[in-house]
C-alpha positions as CSV (number, residue, x, y, z in Angstrom):
1,M,41.3,-61.5,20.7
2,G,44.8,-60.9,20.3
3,R,46.9,-58.2,21.0
4,N,47.8,-56.9,17.6
5,K,43.9,-57.4,16.4
6,K,41.9,-54.5,16.2
7,T,38.5,-53.9,16.6
8,K,36.5,-52.0,13.5
9,Q,34.8,-48.7,14.9
10,K,32.0,-46.9,12.9
11,K,33.6,-43.7,12.5
12,T,30.8,-41.1,13.8
13,K,31.6,-37.1,12.5
14,K,31.8,-35.1,15.6
15,R,29.1,-32.1,15.8
16,P,30.5,-29.0,16.6
17,S,30.0,-27.5,20.4
18,G,28.4,-24.8,18.8
19,A,25.9,-25.9,16.4
20,R,22.8,-26.3,18.5
21,S,23.4,-22.9,19.8
22,K,24.2,-21.3,16.2
23,T,21.1,-22.9,15.1
24,R,19.1,-21.6,18.0
25,S,20.9,-17.8,17.5
26,L,19.7,-18.0,14.0
27,L,16.5,-18.3,14.9
28,E,16.8,-15.5,17.0
29,V,18.2,-13.4,14.6
30,R,15.1,-14.1,12.1
31,F,12.5,-13.3,15.2
32,E,14.7,-10.0,15.8
33,T,14.0,-9.5,11.9
34,A,10.6,-9.9,12.0
35,L,9.6,-8.1,15.2
36,A,11.5,-4.9,13.6
37,H,9.8,-4.8,10.2
38,D,6.2,-5.3,13.2
39,T,7.8,-2.2,14.9
40,A,8.2,-0.7,12.0
41,G,4.4,-1.0,10.7
42,R,5.8,-3.0,7.6
43,I,3.2,-5.6,7.9
44,D,3.1,-7.6,5.2
45,Q,6.8,-8.7,5.6
46,A,6.2,-9.3,9.7
47,R,3.6,-11.6,8.6
48,A,5.7,-13.3,6.4
49,A,8.7,-13.7,8.7
50,Y,7.0,-15.0,11.5
51,G,4.9,-17.5,9.3
52,R,8.1,-19.1,8.4
53,L,9.6,-19.1,11.7
54,L,6.3,-21.1,12.7
55,G,7.5,-23.5,9.3
56,R,10.6,-24.4,11.3
57,D,9.3,-24.3,14.5
58,P,5.4,-24.9,14.9
59,G,5.5,-24.8,18.7
60,N,7.1,-21.6,19.5
61,A,4.5,-19.7,21.7
62,Q,6.3,-16.7,21.3
63,V,6.2,-16.5,17.7
64,M,2.2,-17.2,17.9
65,Y,1.4,-14.7,20.3
66,H,3.5,-11.5,18.0
67,L,2.1,-13.1,14.9
68,G,-1.5,-13.5,16.7
69,V,-1.1,-9.6,17.6
70,L,-0.1,-8.4,14.5
71,L,-3.3,-10.0,12.7
72,A,-5.7,-8.6,15.2
73,R,-4.3,-5.4,14.8
74,S,-4.6,-5.6,10.8
75,G,-7.9,-6.7,11.5
76,R,-7.8,-10.1,11.0
77,Q,-9.7,-11.5,13.9
78,A,-10.5,-14.8,12.9
79,Q,-6.9,-15.7,12.0
80,A,-5.7,-13.7,15.4
81,L,-8.1,-15.8,17.2
82,E,-7.0,-19.2,16.0
83,I,-3.8,-18.8,16.7
84,L,-3.8,-16.9,19.7
85,Q,-5.9,-19.8,21.3
86,K,-3.0,-22.5,20.6
87,A,-0.3,-19.9,21.7
88,A,-3.0,-19.9,25.0
89,E,-2.8,-23.9,24.7
90,T,1.0,-24.2,23.9
91,A,2.0,-22.0,27.0
92,P,-0.8,-21.2,29.2
93,E,1.6,-19.3,31.5
94,V,2.1,-16.4,29.3
95,A,-0.4,-13.6,30.7
96,A,0.6,-11.7,27.8
97,V,-1.0,-14.4,25.4
98,H,-4.2,-14.4,27.8
99,L,-4.4,-10.7,27.6
100,S,-4.6,-10.3,23.7
101,L,-7.2,-13.1,23.7
102,G,-9.3,-10.7,26.2
103,N,-9.3,-7.5,23.8
104,L,-9.7,-9.8,20.9
105,F,-12.7,-11.4,22.4
106,Y,-14.0,-7.7,23.8
107,L,-13.4,-6.9,20.2
108,Q,-15.8,-9.1,18.6
109,G,-18.3,-8.5,21.5
110,R,-17.7,-11.8,23.2
111,M,-17.7,-10.3,27.0
112,E,-18.0,-12.9,28.8
113,E,-15.1,-15.1,27.1
114,A,-13.4,-11.8,27.3
115,L,-13.9,-11.8,30.9
116,G,-12.5,-15.3,31.4
117,A,-9.7,-14.2,29.1
118,F,-8.7,-11.2,31.3
119,D,-9.1,-13.5,35.0
120,R,-6.9,-15.9,33.9
121,A,-4.4,-13.2,32.8
122,R,-4.8,-11.5,36.0
123,N,-4.7,-14.7,37.7
124,L,-1.2,-15.0,36.1
125,A,-0.2,-11.6,36.6
126,P,-2.1,-9.5,38.6
127,E,0.3,-6.5,39.2
128,M,-0.3,-6.4,34.8
129,T,-2.1,-2.7,34.7
130,E,-3.7,-4.0,31.1
131,V,-5.5,-6.5,32.4
132,H,-7.6,-4.5,34.9
133,A,-8.1,-1.9,32.4
134,G,-9.1,-4.6,29.4
135,M,-11.9,-6.3,32.6
136,A,-13.3,-3.0,33.3
137,S,-14.2,-2.3,29.8
138,V,-15.8,-4.9,29.8
139,H,-17.6,-4.8,32.9
140,H,-19.1,-1.4,31.0
141,R,-20.1,-3.0,28.3
142,L,-21.8,-5.5,30.4
143,R,-23.6,-2.7,32.4
144,Q,-21.2,-3.7,35.9
145,P,-20.4,-0.1,37.1
146,E,-19.2,-1.2,40.2
147,A,-17.4,-4.3,39.2
148,A,-15.1,-1.2,36.3
149,I,-14.6,0.9,39.3
150,L,-13.0,-1.5,41.5
151,A,-11.4,-2.7,38.5
152,L,-10.2,0.9,37.4
153,E,-8.9,1.6,40.9
154,R,-6.4,-1.4,41.1
155,A,-5.4,-0.3,37.5
156,V,-4.8,3.2,38.4
157,A,-3.0,2.5,41.7
158,L,-0.7,0.1,39.3
159,A,-0.5,3.1,37.0
160,P,-1.0,6.3,38.9
161,T,0.4,8.8,36.0
162,R,-1.3,7.2,33.3
163,A,-4.3,9.6,32.5
164,D,-6.5,7.7,30.2
165,L,-7.2,5.3,33.2
166,V,-8.1,8.4,36.3
167,T,-10.6,10.0,33.2
168,N,-12.1,6.7,33.0
169,L,-12.7,6.4,36.4
170,A,-13.3,9.4,37.4
171,N,-16.3,9.3,34.1
172,T,-17.7,5.9,35.6
173,L,-17.8,7.3,39.3
174,H,-19.8,10.4,37.9
175,R,-21.8,8.2,36.5
176,Q,-22.7,6.4,39.2
177,Q,-23.5,9.6,41.0
178,R,-20.3,9.8,43.2
179,T,-19.6,13.3,42.0
180,D,-17.2,14.4,44.9
181,E,-15.3,11.3,44.7
182,A,-14.8,11.8,40.7
183,V,-13.3,15.2,41.8
184,A,-11.5,14.3,44.1
185,V,-9.4,11.3,42.0
186,L,-8.8,14.1,39.6
187,Q,-8.0,16.9,41.8
188,A,-5.3,13.7,43.3
189,A,-4.2,13.2,39.7
190,V,-3.5,17.0,38.2
191,A,-1.3,17.4,41.5
192,R,0.9,14.4,40.2
193,I,0.8,15.4,36.5
194,P,0.3,19.2,36.7
195,N,0.4,19.8,33.1
196,N,-1.8,17.5,32.0
197,A,-4.7,19.1,29.7
198,T,-6.4,16.4,29.6
199,L,-6.9,15.8,32.8
200,G,-7.8,19.4,33.7
201,H,-10.4,19.8,31.2
202,Q,-12.1,16.5,33.1
203,L,-12.2,18.4,36.4
204,A,-13.3,21.9,34.7
205,S,-16.4,19.5,33.5
206,L,-17.0,17.9,36.7
207,S,-16.5,20.9,38.9
208,G,-18.8,23.8,36.8
209,Q,-15.6,25.8,35.3
210,A,-16.2,27.6,32.2
211,T,-13.4,27.3,29.3
212,P,-13.5,28.5,26.0
213,T,-12.4,25.4,24.1
214,A,-11.6,21.8,24.7
215,P,-7.9,21.2,24.7
216,A,-6.1,19.3,21.0
217,Q,-4.9,16.7,24.2
218,F,-8.0,15.6,25.3
219,V,-9.9,15.2,22.0
220,R,-6.6,13.7,20.1
221,E,-6.4,10.8,23.0
222,T,-10.9,10.3,23.4
223,F,-10.8,9.9,19.8
224,D,-7.5,7.5,19.6
225,R,-8.7,5.6,22.8
226,L,-12.5,5.0,20.7
227,S,-11.2,4.4,17.3
228,S,-11.2,0.6,17.5
229,T,-15.0,-0.2,18.1
230,F,-16.4,3.4,17.2
231,D,-18.4,3.1,14.5
232,R,-20.0,0.3,16.2
233,H,-20.7,2.1,19.1
234,L,-22.1,5.0,17.9
235,R,-24.3,3.0,15.4
236,D,-25.5,0.3,17.6
237,D,-25.6,1.3,20.8
238,L,-26.2,5.2,20.3
239,G,-28.2,5.4,17.4
240,Y,-26.1,7.8,15.6
241,R,-27.1,8.9,12.3
242,T,-26.1,13.2,12.4
243,P,-24.5,13.3,9.0
244,E,-27.7,11.8,7.2
245,A,-29.1,14.2,9.2
246,L,-26.9,17.1,7.8
247,R,-27.4,15.8,4.7
248,D,-31.3,15.5,4.4
249,L,-31.7,19.1,5.8
250,L,-29.3,20.1,2.4
251,S,-31.5,18.2,0.5
252,A,-34.7,19.7,2.1
253,T,-33.8,23.6,2.0
254,V,-32.0,23.4,-1.4
255,P,-32.3,20.4,-3.1
256,E,-30.6,21.7,-6.3
257,K,-27.7,22.3,-5.1
258,Q,-26.3,18.9,-5.3
259,N,-22.5,19.2,-6.6
260,F,-20.0,20.5,-5.1
261,A,-15.7,21.0,-6.3
262,R,-14.5,21.1,-2.8
263,M,-15.8,19.5,0.6
264,V,-14.2,19.5,4.0
265,D,-15.2,17.3,6.9
266,L,-14.4,19.5,10.0
267,G,-13.2,16.5,12.7
268,C,-13.5,13.7,10.0
269,G,-13.4,11.0,12.6
270,T,-13.4,7.5,10.6
271,G,-15.2,8.9,7.8
272,L,-18.6,8.3,8.1
273,S,-20.0,12.4,7.2
274,G,-17.2,11.6,4.0
275,E,-19.5,8.4,3.5
276,A,-22.4,10.5,4.1
277,F,-21.6,13.0,1.4
278,Q,-19.4,11.4,-1.1
279,S,-21.4,11.3,-4.2
280,L,-22.2,14.6,-3.6
281,A,-18.5,16.3,-3.8
282,R,-15.4,15.7,-6.3
283,H,-13.2,16.6,-3.8
284,I,-12.7,15.8,-0.1
285,T,-10.7,16.9,2.4
286,G,-11.1,14.8,5.9
287,I,-9.3,17.1,8.8
288,D,-8.9,15.3,12.3
289,L,-6.8,15.3,15.5
290,S,-6.7,11.7,15.8
291,E,-4.3,9.9,14.2
292,K,-6.0,6.4,14.5
293,M,-9.6,8.0,13.6
294,L,-7.3,8.9,10.3
295,A,-6.1,5.9,9.5
296,L,-9.7,4.4,9.5
297,A,-10.8,7.1,7.2
298,R,-8.0,6.5,5.2
299,D,-9.3,3.1,5.0
300,K,-12.7,4.2,3.3
301,G,-11.8,5.2,0.4
302,V,-13.6,8.4,0.7
303,Y,-11.2,11.4,1.3
304,H,-9.1,12.9,-1.2
305,E,-6.8,14.5,1.3
306,L,-6.2,13.9,5.3
307,H,-4.9,16.3,7.7
308,C,-4.0,15.6,11.3
309,S,-4.3,19.2,12.4
310,G,-6.9,21.1,14.6
311,I,-9.5,22.5,12.8
312,V,-9.1,25.7,13.2
313,E,-5.0,26.2,12.4
314,A,-6.1,23.5,9.1
315,L,-8.6,25.5,7.6
316,W,-5.8,28.8,8.0
317,E,-3.9,26.8,5.8
318,Q,-5.9,24.9,3.0
319,S,-6.0,26.6,-0.5
320,P,-8.2,27.0,-3.0
321,P,-11.1,27.7,-1.2
322,F,-14.3,25.0,-0.1
323,D,-18.0,25.5,-1.0
324,L,-18.9,23.0,1.1
325,F,-17.9,22.7,4.9
326,V,-19.5,19.5,7.0
327,A,-18.9,19.6,11.0
328,A,-21.0,16.2,12.2
329,D,-20.8,16.5,15.8
330,V,-17.6,18.4,16.4
331,L,-18.8,21.5,18.0
332,V,-19.4,20.2,20.5
333,Y,-15.6,20.2,21.5
334,M,-15.3,23.8,21.3
335,G,-17.0,26.4,23.3
336,D,-16.5,30.2,21.7
337,L,-17.1,29.1,18.0
338,S,-16.0,32.6,16.5
339,P,-12.5,31.7,15.8
340,L,-14.1,28.4,13.6
341,F,-16.7,30.5,11.7
342,Q,-13.9,33.3,10.8
343,A,-11.7,30.6,9.4
344,I,-14.5,29.1,7.3
345,R,-15.6,32.2,6.3
346,Q,-12.3,33.0,5.2
347,R,-11.6,29.4,3.7
348,S,-15.0,29.5,1.8
349,A,-15.7,30.3,-1.5
350,P,-18.3,32.6,-2.5
351,G,-21.8,31.4,-2.0
352,A,-20.2,28.2,0.3
353,L,-22.5,26.3,2.6
354,F,-21.6,25.1,6.0
355,L,-23.7,22.1,8.0
356,F,-23.4,21.5,11.5
357,S,-24.8,20.1,14.5
358,T,-24.7,21.4,18.1
359,E,-25.6,19.8,21.5
360,S,-28.5,22.3,22.7
361,G,-28.0,24.5,25.7
362,T,-30.3,26.8,27.4
363,K,-28.0,29.3,29.4
364,K,-25.5,31.1,28.7
365,D,-24.0,31.0,25.1
366,W,-22.3,27.9,25.9
367,T,-22.1,25.3,28.4
368,L,-19.4,22.6,29.7
369,Q,-21.0,20.2,30.4
370,T,-20.4,17.2,32.9
371,T,-19.2,14.7,29.6
372,G,-16.7,17.4,28.9
373,R,-18.1,18.3,25.6
374,Y,-20.0,21.9,25.0
375,A,-23.6,22.6,24.6
376,H,-24.5,26.3,22.8
377,H,-27.2,28.3,22.8
378,L,-29.7,28.8,19.9
379,A,-29.3,32.6,20.4
380,Y,-25.8,32.4,20.4
381,V,-25.1,31.0,16.9
382,Q,-27.7,33.0,15.4
383,R,-25.8,35.9,16.6
384,L,-22.4,34.7,15.4
385,C,-23.7,33.9,11.9
386,Q,-24.8,37.7,11.9
387,N,-21.7,38.9,12.9
388,V,-19.1,37.0,11.1
389,G,-21.0,36.8,7.5
390,F,-23.3,33.7,7.2
391,D,-27.0,33.3,6.2
392,L,-28.9,31.3,8.6
393,L,-30.9,28.6,5.7
394,A,-32.1,26.5,7.9
395,H,-32.4,25.3,11.2
396,R,-34.0,21.9,13.1
397,Q,-34.0,20.4,16.6
398,E,-32.8,16.6,15.9
399,T,-32.1,13.8,18.3
400,L,-28.4,13.0,18.3
401,R,-27.3,9.9,19.7
402,K,-28.1,8.6,23.5
403,E,-26.7,9.4,26.4
404,K,-26.9,7.0,29.5
405,G,-29.9,5.9,27.5
406,A,-31.6,8.7,27.1
407,W,-31.7,11.1,23.7
408,V,-29.4,14.0,23.3
409,M,-30.9,17.1,21.9
410,G,-29.4,19.2,19.4
411,D,-29.4,21.8,16.7
412,L,-28.7,20.9,12.9
413,F,-28.1,24.3,10.9
414,M,-27.5,25.1,7.0
415,V,-25.5,28.6,7.1
416,R,-24.1,30.3,3.8
417,R,-21.5,32.6,3.2
418,K,-23.4,36.0,2.6
419,E,-21.9,37.9,-0.4
420,A,-21.1,42.1,0.1
421,A,-24.0,44.0,-1.8
422,Q,-23.0,45.5,-5.0
């Protein structure tokens, strides 16, 4: 070749050095946007944003994980399971994915698969508290109390200020007749967390102390924790049908009274009483302390109003008055019933009916049981009705639900507001 002959070279467009990082940064921004929607509860926007990200990057296990958790949380369990399993195949080393799979299997009643998923998560992250808590839940359902205790002891050791784990451990020990150990666990926790009302209530119940009512914190935390499996557990495992039994009591006692203007469901929970009575009332209000239970009640579409509050406080604020009050399995979280009865009397229309259940007590007016619930003496309820201004129209004993495989005996009552003599 001669000196002056030039070799033609194909010119290539030089890629800016920051192009790849800019592309990656754009995906990160979009992920942060999806996560912001998710955190704020904007489920549809978050689901769409995660979907678009997976369209651009189908193998992104992080996005799959967050989308799977979102789908599970919004009740789309089949879709959640599919995407979480794909995330586990893509990133088998991520403990959080296996933890979420374990939780999902648990909700679906697939206990052996849940245990396997939790075990994989534990092997990857033995210091993850929720893994041990999840394993304890599975062992409870599989009727393996000693294994549940070991898992809960590990969870409490990792998170000693988690009151929910402490109370779960104490209750499990107590059910195994290891009450002294349960009390010791609670005493140690109360020393660590002195102002926790839930721990104080649990300690009182196992120590034989008398208290007038269960603290709101205890009730709220208990039912927030139980909300995800509440209906299925009550119906399938515990044989619970108190709302229907109260409706039967109403029909048998005053068959002509089948149309109420305004009903209030006290401690409405997920809405089981609302469903049982919805054909009898033109307007139904529900009151409960648990936001998570109220969210499930709202989804049933039987309530016209829902209030997150203590029932006595909420009743004093309600107007106009109600002509039907229902309290199914609610008075068991109150010892002294006087404040409630007074509030109902003041917020009741002339001739209003009040249907409620109690657990049967045979000793004092009320007794705080080791379950954390109260039992009430029949004579106490009768005396209270007389003093406050209610006529007792009907009473019968009924099996309320199962506890440790045995039926819990209770009392069903129907009372009517007594009108002043003319």
